[in-house]
N, C-alpha and C positions, 0 to 999 in steps of 0.2 A: 588516506583515500576515503571518500564517503560517497555513497550512492543513496539518493532519496527517490522514492516512488511517489509521484504526485497524482492526485485525482482532480481532474478538471471537469466540471459539469457546466452546462449552459446556464448562464446567469449567476454563477457562484464563483467565489474566489477559489484558486487552487489550494488544495490541502495536502499536507504530507501524510501519507497513509502507511509509510514504512521507510525504514532506513537501515543501511548496513555500513559498518566501518571496518577498516583494516589498514594496517601499515604497509602491507606487501600484497602483491597480486595473489600469491597462494592463500593468504588470509581471506581475501575477497572471494576467491573461488569457493571457499567454504561458507562464507557468510551469505553470498547472494542466493544460492539454492534454498537455504533455510528461510531467508526473507520471503522469497517468492512462494515457497511452500506454505508458509504461514498466511500470506495474503490469499492464496488460493483456498485454503481451508476456511478462512473468514468469509470469502465470497460464496463458497458452496453452502455454508450454514446460514446464509442470509434469510431474512424474513421473506416469505413467499408472497406477500402482498404487493411487492414491487416498490414499497416505500423505502426511501433512503433515510436511515437513522440520522437524527440531528440536522436534517436539511431544512433550510429556511423555506417557508411556503412561497409560491410564485405570486 
């Protein structure tokens, strides 16, 4: 089983920003919270200028 978290922004291609894998549902129940926690930490530590790193200019 594999779960990917995609980021889609207007005018940009979707990008995989995280993924979790597991062979069983119990493994996924462990992997998913860790994945989401890591993404939340990244978002909370973002650059306060509002710029998206590595984003192509409009």
